[in-house]
C-alpha positions in Angstrom: 83.8 72.6 79.2 83.5 76.3 79.9 80.7 77.8 81.9 79.1 81.0 80.9 80.1 83.9 83.0 77.5 85.9 84.9 77.3 89.6 84.7 78.9 90.1 88.1 81.9 87.9 86.9 82.4 90.3 84.0 82.2 93.3 86.3 84.8 91.6 88.6 87.1 90.8 85.6 86.9 94.4 84.3 87.5 95.9 87.7 90.6 93.6 88.4 91.9 94.2 84.9 91.7 98.0 85.4 93.4 97.6 88.8 96.3 95.7 87.2 96.7 98.2 84.4 96.8 101.1 87.0 99.5 99.2 88.9 101.5 98.6 85.7 101.3 102.4 85.0 102.3 103.3 88.6 105.3 100.9 88.5 106.4 102.1 85.1 106.2 105.8 85.8 106.5 105.9 89.6 107.5 103.4 92.3 106.4 100.3 94.2 105.1 102.5 97.1 103.1 104.6 94.6 101.6 101.4 93.1 100.6 100.2 96.5 99.2 103.5 97.5 97.2 103.9 94.3 95.9 100.4 94.3 94.6 100.5 98.0 91.5 102.5 97.4 90.7 100.7 94.1 91.1 97.4 95.9 88.8 98.5 98.7 86.2 99.6 96.2 86.4 96.2 94.5 86.2 94.3 97.8 83.2 96.3 99.1 81.3 97.0 95.8 82.1 94.2 93.5 83.3 91.0 95.2 84.7 90.0 98.6 85.0 86.2 97.9 88.7 85.4 98.0 88.4 82.5 95.5 86.7 84.6 92.9 89.1 87.5 93.4 92.1 85.2 93.0 90.5 83.6 89.9 89.8 87.1 88.4 93.4 88.3 89.1 94.9 85.1 87.5 92.5 85.1 84.6 93.0 88.8 83.6 96.7 88.5 84.3 96.9 85.7 81.7 95.1 87.9 79.1 97.2 91.0 79.9 100.3 88.8 79.2 103.6 90.5 79.9 102.0 93.6 81.4 100.7 91.5 84.3 103.8 90.3 86.1 103.8 88.3 89.3 104.5 91.6 91.1 101.5 93.3 89.5 99.3 90.4 90.5 100.7 90.4 94.1 100.0 94.1 94.5 96.5 93.6 93.1 95.8 90.7 95.5 97.2 92.8 98.4 94.9 95.7 97.5 91.7 93.6 97.2 92.3 90.9 99.8 93.7 93.0 102.6 91.7 93.3 105.8 92.5 94.4 109.3 91.4 90.9 110.6 93.4 88.9 108.0 97.2 88.6 108.1 98.7 88.4 104.6 102.3 88.6 103.6 103.7 89.9 100.3 107.1 88.5 99.4 109.6 89.2 96.7 112.3 86.6 96.3 115.2 85.9 94.0 117.1 82.9 92.7 119.7 81.9 90.2 118.4 80.4 87.0 119.9 77.4 85.4 121.7 79.7 83.0 123.1 81.7 85.8 120.7 84.6 85.4 119.0 86.2 88.4 115.2 85.5 88.5 112.7 87.3 90.7 109.2 86.3 91.8 106.5 87.8 94.0 103.7 86.1 95.8 101.0 86.6 98.5 100.5 84.2 101.3 98.3 83.7 104.2 100.3 81.7 106.7 101.9 78.8 104.7 99.2 79.0 102.0 100.2 80.9 98.8 97.1 82.8 97.4 98.7 84.4 94.4 102.0 83.4 92.7 103.5 80.0 91.9 105.6 78.0 94.3 107.9 80.1 96.4 110.3 77.2 97.0 113.9 77.8 96.0 113.5 81.6 96.1 115.6 83.5 98.6 113.4 86.2 100.3 114.6 89.7 99.3 111.8 91.8 100.7 108.6 91.0 102.6 105.8 93.0 104.1 102.9 92.0 106.3 99.4 93.5 105.8 96.3 93.1 108.0 96.0 91.1 111.1 95.9 92.2 114.7 
């Protein structure tokens, strides 16, 4: 059974969807560093003006990501999560990993974790870490 969404849920969904689309554009026409730089102030505005509840933010990123389909890759979702969830007091880690698929192809995956707990992204097991950056924390 689905619960009806409150107005603030719709605002959060709209803000996070817009953030993800901005990240998609920055990655398509720029670079990873541009996407991260562009998303930081948008994420800060969402965190301070719309919602700072981690569970709701993760829900909104995943929900809008499913509706954005192929535009919202795991990398886009990870950058969005980094932008909204980052905090000087909270150590988060964004990781991009690779593995060989069953057909021999190279597969990549991105995720955001706090310690051993993955916040955004599916299981990180079997992925070899390619690049990783830490955000927040003292």
